[in-house]
C-alpha atoms as a printed R data frame, in Angstrom:
   type eleno elety resid chain resno       x        y      z
1  ATOM     1    CA   MET     A     1 128.999 -158.085 17.992
2  ATOM     2    CA   VAL     A     2 126.638 -157.015 21.001
3  ATOM     3    CA   GLU     A     3 128.367 -159.471 23.321
4  ATOM     4    CA   GLN     A     4 131.809 -158.168 22.405
5  ATOM     5    CA   TRP     A     5 130.690 -154.735 23.022
6  ATOM     6    CA   GLY     A     6 129.253 -155.708 26.532
7  ATOM     7    CA   ALA     A     7 132.345 -157.286 27.468
8  ATOM     8    CA   ALA     A     8 134.578 -154.213 26.390
9  ATOM     9    CA   MET     A     9 132.259 -152.117 28.464
10 ATOM    10    CA   ARG     A    10 132.588 -154.109 31.330
11 ATOM    11    CA   GLU     A    11 136.469 -154.140 31.100
12 ATOM    12    CA   MET     A    12 136.385 -150.276 30.790
13 ATOM    13    CA   ILE     A    13 134.041 -149.778 33.812
14 ATOM    14    CA   VAL     A    14 136.289 -152.159 35.799
15 ATOM    15    CA   ALA     A    15 139.348 -150.419 34.792
16 ATOM    16    CA   CYS     A    16 137.763 -146.869 35.502
17 ATOM    17    CA   LEU     A    17 136.841 -148.251 38.977
18 ATOM    18    CA   PHE     A    18 140.313 -149.297 39.537
19 ATOM    19    CA   MET     A    19 142.077 -146.209 38.549
20 ATOM    20    CA   THR     A    20 139.526 -144.127 40.606
21 ATOM    21    CA   ALA     A    21 140.254 -146.236 43.832
22 ATOM    22    CA   VAL     A    22 144.054 -146.191 43.150
23 ATOM    23    CA   TYR     A    23 144.462 -142.535 42.083
24 ATOM    24    CA   GLY     A    24 141.503 -140.854 43.793
25 ATOM    25    CA   THR     A    25 142.655 -141.564 47.140
26 ATOM    26    CA   ALA     A    26 146.213 -140.707 46.324
27 ATOM    27    CA   VAL     A    27 145.151 -137.124 45.091
28 ATOM    28    CA   ALA     A    28 142.839 -136.581 47.877
29 ATOM    29    CA   GLN     A    29 144.400 -134.219 50.341
30 ATOM    30    CA   THR     A    30 143.651 -133.129 53.905
31 ATOM    31    CA   CYS     A    31 143.360 -129.631 55.158
32 ATOM    32    CA   ASP     A    32 144.758 -128.980 58.713
33 ATOM    33    CA   GLU     A    33 143.404 -126.145 60.895
34 ATOM    34    CA   ASP     A    34 145.696 -123.308 61.856
35 ATOM    35    CA   SER     A    35 145.602 -119.627 62.521
36 ATOM    36    CA   ILE     A    36 147.180 -116.459 60.967
37 ATOM    37    CA   SER     A    37 150.157 -115.087 62.745
38 ATOM    38    CA   SER     A    38 150.990 -112.344 60.320
39 ATOM    39    CA   VAL     A    39 150.590 -111.381 56.857
40 ATOM    40    CA   SER     A    40 152.787 -109.112 54.939
41 ATOM    41    CA   GLU     A    41 151.552 -105.705 53.970
42 ATOM    42    CA   ASP     A    42 151.313 -106.700 50.242
43 ATOM    43    CA   GLY     A    43 149.881 -109.942 50.856
44 ATOM    44    CA   SER     A    44 152.781 -111.745 49.456
45 ATOM    45    CA   VAL     A    45 154.084 -113.814 52.810
46 ATOM    46    CA   ILE     A    46 151.632 -115.414 55.356
47 ATOM    47    CA   VAL     A    47 153.051 -116.824 58.535
48 ATOM    48    CA   LEU     A    48 150.946 -119.108 60.422
49 ATOM    49    CA   GLN     A    49 150.744 -119.658 64.320
50 ATOM    50    CA   SER     A    50 152.208 -123.074 63.770
51 ATOM    51    CA   GLY     A    51 155.392 -121.561 62.399
52 ATOM    52    CA   ALA     A    52 154.723 -122.297 58.779
53 ATOM    53    CA   VAL     A    53 155.603 -119.613 56.319
54 ATOM    54    CA   PHE     A    54 154.008 -119.363 52.940
55 ATOM    55    CA   LYS     A    55 154.674 -117.263 49.867
56 ATOM    56    CA   VAL     A    56 151.804 -116.161 47.770
57 ATOM    57    CA   ASP     A    57 152.733 -115.723 44.209
58 ATOM    58    CA   ASP     A    58 149.753 -114.887 42.107
59 ATOM    59    CA   PRO     A    59 148.851 -111.041 42.283
60 ATOM    60    CA   GLY     A    60 145.281 -111.528 42.771
61 ATOM    61    CA   ASP     A    61 145.817 -113.818 45.599
62 ATOM    62    CA   GLN     A    62 148.042 -111.382 47.249
63 ATOM    63    CA   VAL     A    63 145.218 -108.810 47.107
64 ATOM    64    CA   ASP     A    64 142.914 -111.101 48.745
65 ATOM    65    CA   ALA     A    65 145.526 -112.035 51.454
66 ATOM    66    CA   ALA     A    66 146.562 -108.512 52.149
67 ATOM    67    CA   SER     A    67 143.126 -108.177 53.726
68 ATOM    68    CA   TRP     A    68 143.621 -111.103 55.923
69 ATOM    69    CA   VAL     A    69 144.398 -110.448 59.740
70 ATOM    70    CA   PRO     A    70 146.033 -112.061 62.596
71 ATOM    71    CA   GLU     A    71 144.074 -114.506 64.614
72 ATOM    72    CA   GLU     A    72 141.850 -115.483 61.653
73 ATOM    73    CA   ASP     A    73 141.167 -119.201 61.227
74 ATOM    74    CA   VAL     A    74 142.693 -121.005 58.137
75 ATOM    75    CA   LEU     A    75 142.854 -124.396 56.699
76 ATOM    76    CA   ASN     A    76 146.211 -125.331 55.234
77 ATOM    77    CA   CYS     A    77 145.482 -127.670 52.449
78 ATOM    78    CA   GLY     A    78 148.565 -129.778 51.383
79 ATOM    79    CA   ASP     A    79 150.740 -126.810 51.465
80 ATOM    80    CA   MET     A    80 149.292 -125.987 48.197
81 ATOM    81    CA   TYR     A    81 146.622 -123.292 49.252
82 ATOM    82    CA   LEU     A    82 145.205 -121.741 52.323
83 ATOM    83    CA   ILE     A    83 141.484 -121.207 52.986
84 ATOM    84    CA   ASN     A    84 140.414 -118.230 55.208
85 ATOM    85    CA   LYS     A    85 137.465 -119.615 57.119
86 ATOM    86    CA   ASP     A    86 136.893 -116.091 58.644
87 ATOM    87    CA   GLU     A    87 136.813 -114.457 55.224
88 ATOM    88    CA   ASP     A    88 133.882 -116.442 53.587
89 ATOM    89    CA   GLY     A    89 136.296 -119.295 52.499
90 ATOM    90    CA   GLU     A    90 138.698 -117.008 50.459
91 ATOM    91    CA   LYS     A    91 141.447 -119.471 49.043
92 ATOM    92    CA   VAL     A    92 144.918 -118.345 47.939
93 ATOM    93    CA   SER     A    93 147.560 -120.588 46.220
94 ATOM    94    CA   VAL     A    94 150.835 -120.748 48.221
95 ATOM    95    CA   ILE     A    95 154.373 -122.028 48.202
96 ATOM    96    CA   ARG     A    96 155.561 -123.198 51.512
97 ATOM    97    CA   LEU     A    97 158.932 -121.449 52.451
98 ATOM    98    CA   LYS     A    98 159.285 -122.962 55.935
């Protein structure tokens, strides 16, 4: 019985390591450095100097983004969220429009 349990645990550990290796790297994303070109008055649209345009859907995130100003440095993380490096790492969820 103990031997069966040990073998089952080894198989489970190997399976977990395999899944982490395969899916862990697929989920990992990189963040690209950019700077803000403009932010709409209500914080619902952010344009970066690279030309990328993002929509900020969440009202709470729009409040945060409304205080962001041109020339601040941001990280664009997988076109899913922006992190403002000059605003203590504030993060907003975004949808890329362009």
